[in-house]
Residue, then its C-alpha position, 0 to 999 in steps of 0.5 A: m824674429a825672438p819674442r819681445a820681454s813684456w819686462k826686465g829685470y832682477l829675479r832676487l831671492s834674499l842676496v842672490s839675484c840674476p838679471v830675468r826676462l819676463y814673456p806672455a806664455t799665450s796668444t790670442s794673434d790666431r784668434i778670429a777677430f772682426n773688423q768695422l766696416h761701411k755697410d756701403t762701402h765697406n771701408r774700416i772705420n777708424m775709431k777716432p778720439v772726440d771730445p763732446e766741445l771740439g769734436l774729432v781731436e788728435r791724439s797728440d793732445l790726449v792727456k791721462g785723468y783720474e776722475y776722484e769726483d764724479k766728472k772731476y779730474i787730476i791729470i797725470e803726466d807721465s813723469d809723474l809716474e816715472s817719479v812712483k818708484i817702488e823696488s818691484n819696477h825692476t826686480m822680483n823679489i822672492e817674500a815668501f814659499v808656499e805650496e801650490e794646492t793652498v794658490d786658490v785657482i780663483y786668484r791666478d789670472a796671466p800667465y808668463y815665461l821667465a828666462p836667464d837675461g843672459a849666459m852669465a845669469e845662467e847659472t843663478f836661475i838654473v840654482l834656484r829653479e832645481a832648488l824650487r823644483r826639488t822642494g815642490k814650492l811656489a815662490i811669492a814675488r811682487l813686480v810692476l806691469s802694466s803701472r800695477e803692482r802685482v803680486v805673482t807665482i814662480g815655479p819651475r817649467e821644464t828648463g825655464m820659470f813659469v809666473c802666473t801674475l795674481r788678482n788681488p782681493n777686490e777683485v774677486r766677489g764673495t760667493a754669498d750673492y750667488f750660492g746662498n740659496i743654494p741648499v747643502g741637501n742630503p742627495d739620494p745614495e744611489m743617485l750619488e752612486l750612479a753619477e760617481a759610477l759614470i764620473k769614474q767612467k769618463a775619467t781620462v788625462f786631460d789634453p787640450k788638442n782634444y778639446e778645441d774651440r768647436y765655434e771657431v771652427a765653424l766659423m773658419k768653414m763658414i768664411r772659407e765657403k762664403l769666399k768661394g763664392h758658396k752660402p754655407i749650412i752647417a746644422a744645428a746642434p741636436e736639442r735635448g729633452n728635458v730630465i723629467n726622472l734623474m735616476d733614469a736618465l744617470k742609468a741611460s748615461l751609464s748604459q751609453a758611456k761606451p758605444p755599442a760594438p758595431s755587429k758582425s753582419k753589418a761589419k762584413a756586409e760588402p758595399a752597395s753597388p753604385q745603383a743600390a746606393k741609388p735614391a729609389p723612384t718615388r711609387r704612387t699607391v694604385s688600389k687594384p681592381a678586385a678579384k674576379k671571382k671564379v664560377 
């Protein structure tokens, strides 16, 4: 089954345009989710709309309302929303091109894939994609998603394009309330050098496959054990002691960065016999009688 597009319209650069489709690049369908059940019947609970005066109401009787003052609303009809038409409803008009590193990561929101809509659009799509690839730029455009206009970045990705919606500036909190009381400070040069050495030792190439959700894995293990009728016991993570001396902690971290190689004697040792693997029986300590003196 072909994926369903979230948005269909035109990608336009000046007088050049081509029909495109926008698809969500991520999915949460594989996440573990729980349903609300009654504790006695185990029936799934239905979330039904309730009016404080009328009680349960039909969803067909619900309308959209905008709260312009406390507990005062103006009713918004579907026809009202349809009457709000701007260019980005159906067109992603490229307004500018920027360097990728100039787009602060805090503004990046939801990722999407962009593909041509039909064979007739492929030639124009490929030209725009390769122009972005050669110049190393990101395009800035706008489109309407979920009843609001979103500013987006567009860049090449494999044979398609990658779109990322950007948060509105008024959605991003300033740092003063959180970082204002943190001193700039001048760290100890030796400790700073040790920290940099530790970073270099742990430097690697990021691979998301190496960072699976360990909590979700443990959660699924628990669920499978319960399905078997078992009561699983999952070991808790070891508690770490408080770091008292930062210099000693940095030095210890550097020495532990690489696990020690196994000793040759242990590596060559033959596997223990089944009898040796059995736990030794508990021995009771018995006081020996005093030895008799020779005459």
